[in-house]
N, C-alpha and C positions, 0 to 999 in steps of 0.2 A: 504493499500499501505505500502512495506517495501523494503527496500535497504538491501540486503544480500553481505555481504564482505566475499567472499568464498575463501579458500585457497586449491589452485588447487594442491598442493604437488609441488615436485621439477622437475616433467618433465613427468615421467611414468604415465599415464592416470591411470592405475589401482589403484595408491597410493592416488587419491581423496578420501574423506570419501562418504559413503552412503547418508548422508544428503547434503553434497555439490552437489553429482551427482543429486539427487533427486531434487534439486532446480534449478538447471541448465536445467532440463528436463521440468521444469513446468513454470518457469517465462517467461513472453512475451516479457521483454527487457533482453539483456547479453550485458554488458561492459567488455570485456575481455582484459588483457595486453598482447597483441599480439606478443610481441617482447619476452616473456618468457614463456607462457601458448600456448602448442601445440593444435592444432585444433582437436586432437581427444578428448580432453576432452570436447569439446563442442556436440559431436556426440550423435544423438537422440533426440536434443532440438526440441522445438515445438514454438520457439521464433518468434514474427513477425518482430522484429528488432535486430540486431547484430552488434555491434560496437566494432571497435578496437581501445582502448585508446592509444596504441602506436603513433596513428597519432594525439592525441589531447592533449591541454595544459587543465590545471585544470579547467578553467571557462566554457570551452566547455563541459567537462564532468559533471560538475555540472548542465548546462543547458540542457544536455540530461536526467539527472534524474529528473529536474525539470519537463520537457514534460512528461516524465513516470508518475511520482506523480500528474500532473493535470489530467491525463487520468485514474488514480487508477490503475496502471500496475507495479506489484512487478518487482524490477531490481535485476539481478544476476550480481553483481560487481566481477568478478573472477580476483584474484591474484596469481600469483606464490608461492609456499611454504606456509608459514603462513604469512597470511597478517598482524599480529600484530608485525612481524619481517622485518624492512626495506621495509614494502609495501607502503609506502607513503598513508596510509589510514588515518593518523592523522588530515592532513589538510581538507580531503573530509568530515571526520565528524565534523569537526568543521564548516564547510558550511551547512550540512544537520542540524545540532542543532540550528543553525541561522534560517534556513528554516523551522523549525520544521517538518522535514521528517524523520520518523522511520526508524530505521536501527539496523543489527543484524550481529554479527562477528561469521563466522562459520570457525572454526580452521581447518589447514592444517598440513600436515607431512613437517617440517622443512628440509632445504638443510643439516643442521648439522646431523639430524638424517638420512637422506638418504646416506651422507658420511660414518657415523659411520658404518652402515649395509653393505655397499659395502666394507669397509676395514675390516670387520668381527671384530670390536672393541666395547668394552664396555670403555664408556668415564669416568665412574667413578668406581675406583677400590680401596678397601680398603689398606690403608697405602701408595697408590700411589697418587691419586687425587679424592677429594670428591667433586670438584666444577667443573662448566664449565662455562667459561666466554665467552658470545657471543658479538663480538665487530667488528668494522670496521677500516680500516686505513684511517686517516685522509688525505684528498685531497681537491676536492672543498668544502666540508662541514668540518668545524672545530669541534673538539670535545670539549664537555663542560668541564669545571675546574675540575681536579681530575680525569678526565678519559683519559688522556693523555696515549698512547700506551705503553710508559714504565712504567706508574705507575701500569697500569694492568697487564702487564708482570711480576712485581715484586712480585707478588703472588704466581708465579710458577703453577698455576692450568692449568688444561686443556683448552685450546683456542681454539675458532672456529673465523676465521678471515675472514669477508667479505670483497669484493670490494679491493682487496690488491695485486692482482697477478702482476699487473704493477710494484709494489714496492718492490719486493722479497729481494733485496740485503739491501734496508733500514730495512727492517721487520727483516732480519734476524740480522742485526748490532745491533738492540734493544733487540732482543730476547737472542742473546748470554750470555750477562752477568747473565741473571736470569735463564737460562736452561742449558746452557753448549753446547759447539760443538756437543757433542755426542747424543743429545735429538732428538728422532723421530720426524718427521715432515711429514705431507702428503698433496699433493694438488691435489684436485680432479675437474675435469672440466666437466660441464654438467653431473652430477650425475643423474642417471637413465634414461638419454636421449640415443638414439640408437648409437650417437657416443661419449658415455661417454669414459673417459680416466683419468688416474691418474699416478702419480709419488710417490714413498716413497723415504725418504733419511734421513738424519740427518741435523742439522742446517749447519754443515761443507760443504754439498755438495748439497743443494737443489736448491740453486739459478742457480747453472750450469743445474741441470736436468730438471727444468722448462724451462730455456732458450732453452734446446735443443727439449723439446717438444713442444715449440711455443705457450703455453697458454698466452693468452691476456687477457681474460674476462670470464664471467660466470664460475669461478672457486672459491672453498671454501678453505681456509688453516686450516689443523687441526695439532696442536702441543701439544705434552706432553708425558710424560713417558707412560701413559697407551698405547701408539700404540704399544709399543714392551716390554711390560714387563710381565712376568710368577711368578715375586717376590711378590706376594701380599696376604694378608691374606684372609681366606674363610669369608664369609659373615656370621654373627650370623642366619639368618633368617632360612637357611638349614642347620644349624650345628647340629648335633646328640646330644642330650642331652640340647638343647635350647627349653625350652616350651614357647609356645604363645597361643593365643586364640584359635587358630586352630589346634594346637599340643600340647595339655596338657602335 
């Protein structure tokens, strides 16, 4: 018996991995995050028990897994995006280790990757940004020492900011000293879902644009010069005259 933490991707059911889909079809027990994972992701399953974890607390989720373990039933534990990023799987894994219940993590397409694809953007460009910082804005959960928002912004790298759309004005105020008012920024709401929407702007005007759209949750913020820059060097990989293992 194994618990499979499966990344279902950002919303579009076609973006789940083949392995993740195969496990959902095969596992006799499915526990899925119903607030963020669409029902279409579960289509074709043959499970004898399907549980929406949005209605449960941690102890109830673990109890359901214990019951499946006692019956030798594999569990498809389905999370949105990639479960290793803001998936709240760490606390579940800690319990499973204490109970000596085997588990495996199956990666998924991240919201950051989905938003970059939607915007037609490469998040790492030579001479512009070679780093991507995935973070969140501190609200109910504080940030560890050294990971304060302003400290991360000081790097000037491309940033993907989760759980921050309700704090746009504060976020902009902390980004401005490091990126400048003309720095491009995008806010993408429910990327890859049928009702997806987004807005592009600069740090000078993005707060007003987001307010006009009415985005309140399930949105990702991307900020960085890569979103509107054609002034970058070509990579060495495809440069004529650059030899490597596959192109002597």
